[in-house]
C-alpha positions as CSV (number, residue, x, y, z in Angstrom):
1,M,34.0,-102.9,-71.0
2,D,32.5,-106.0,-69.7
3,K,30.9,-106.3,-66.3
4,K,33.8,-108.1,-64.6
5,N,36.3,-105.3,-65.5
6,L,33.8,-102.6,-64.6
7,L,33.2,-104.2,-61.2
8,R,36.9,-104.6,-60.6
9,H,37.5,-100.9,-61.6
10,Q,34.7,-99.8,-59.1
11,I,36.2,-101.9,-56.3
12,V,39.7,-100.4,-56.9
13,A,38.3,-96.9,-57.0
14,E,36.4,-97.5,-53.7
15,R,39.5,-98.8,-52.0
16,K,41.5,-95.8,-53.2
17,K,38.8,-93.5,-51.9
18,K,38.7,-95.3,-48.5
19,G,42.5,-95.2,-48.4
20,R,42.5,-91.4,-49.0
21,V,39.8,-90.8,-46.4
22,F,41.8,-92.9,-43.9
23,A,45.0,-91.1,-44.7
24,V,43.3,-87.7,-44.2
25,F,41.8,-88.7,-40.9
26,F,45.1,-90.2,-39.8
27,I,47.0,-87.0,-40.7
28,L,44.4,-84.9,-38.9
29,A,44.5,-87.1,-35.8
30,L,48.3,-87.0,-35.8
31,A,48.3,-83.2,-36.2
32,F,45.9,-82.9,-33.3
33,I,48.0,-85.2,-31.1
34,L,51.2,-83.4,-31.9
35,F,49.6,-80.0,-31.3
36,N,48.4,-81.2,-27.9
37,L,51.7,-82.7,-27.1
38,F,53.5,-79.5,-27.6
39,F,51.0,-76.7,-26.7
40,D,48.6,-78.3,-24.3
41,E,48.4,-77.5,-20.6
42,M,50.7,-80.4,-19.9
43,G,52.7,-80.1,-23.1
44,V,56.4,-80.1,-23.8
45,V,56.6,-76.3,-24.0
46,K,55.0,-76.0,-20.5
47,Y,57.3,-78.7,-19.2
48,F,60.4,-76.8,-20.3
49,K,59.0,-73.6,-18.8
50,L,58.4,-75.3,-15.5
51,K,61.9,-76.8,-15.6
52,S,63.3,-73.3,-16.0
53,E,61.3,-72.0,-13.1
54,E,62.4,-74.9,-11.0
55,K,66.0,-74.1,-11.7
56,Q,65.5,-70.5,-10.8
57,M,63.8,-71.5,-7.6
58,E,66.6,-73.8,-6.7
59,E,69.2,-71.1,-7.3
60,N,67.2,-68.7,-5.1
61,L,67.0,-71.4,-2.4
62,V,70.8,-71.8,-2.4
63,R,71.3,-68.1,-2.3
64,L,68.8,-67.7,0.6
65,E,70.4,-70.6,2.5
66,N,73.8,-68.9,2.2
67,E,72.3,-65.7,3.5
68,I,70.7,-67.5,6.4
69,S,74.0,-69.1,7.4
70,A,75.8,-65.8,7.2
71,I,73.2,-64.2,9.4
72,K,73.4,-67.0,11.9
73,E,77.2,-66.6,12.0
74,E,76.8,-62.9,12.6
75,I,74.3,-63.5,15.4
76,S,76.7,-66.0,16.9
77,A,79.5,-63.5,16.7
78,I,77.4,-60.8,18.3
79,G,76.6,-63.0,21.2
80,T,80.1,-64.3,21.9
81,D,82.8,-62.0,20.3
82,P,83.4,-58.7,22.1
83,F,85.8,-57.6,19.3
84,Y,83.0,-58.1,16.7
85,I,80.6,-55.9,18.8
86,E,83.2,-53.2,19.1
87,K,83.9,-53.3,15.3
88,Q,80.2,-53.0,14.5
89,A,79.8,-50.1,16.9
90,R,82.8,-48.3,15.3
91,E,81.6,-48.9,11.7
92,D,77.9,-48.5,12.1
93,L,77.6,-45.8,14.8
94,G,80.9,-44.0,14.3
95,L,82.0,-44.5,17.9
96,A,85.6,-44.1,18.9
97,K,87.7,-44.7,22.0
98,P,88.9,-41.8,24.1
99,D,91.8,-39.9,22.5
100,E,91.0,-41.5,19.1
101,Y,90.2,-39.5,16.0
102,I,87.9,-40.6,13.1
103,F,88.5,-39.3,9.6
104,K,85.7,-39.5,7.1
105,I,86.5,-39.3,3.4
106,D,83.9,-38.3,0.9
107,K,84.1,-40.5,-2.2
108,D,82.1,-38.1,-4.2
109,K,84.9,-35.5,-4.5
C-alpha cells in the first residue's frame, strides 16, 4: 500500500472509532435521561401516582362536603322542627306517648 491509501485508511478508521464512541455516549446519555424521566423524584411514575392520590382526595372532599351538608340540615331540623325532635326521641331513646305501645323485633331470630 502506498502512503496515500494508508493515510486514508487510518483516517476512515479513526472516524469510525469516533462515531462509535459518540454513539455509545449518546445511547448512555439517552438511557440516563429516560431513566430519570420515568423513575426520578419528579418522573412520570411519580406524576401518575400523585394524580391518583389527587383524585382520591377530591372524592373524599366531595363525600365529606355531602356529610357536612347533611349534618347542617339535621342541625337546622333539630332547631326548628318539633316533629323531627319527636321522631328522633322515639327512635333513639325508645320513648312513647301515653297509651302507646312499642314493639321491638329481633332480627337475629
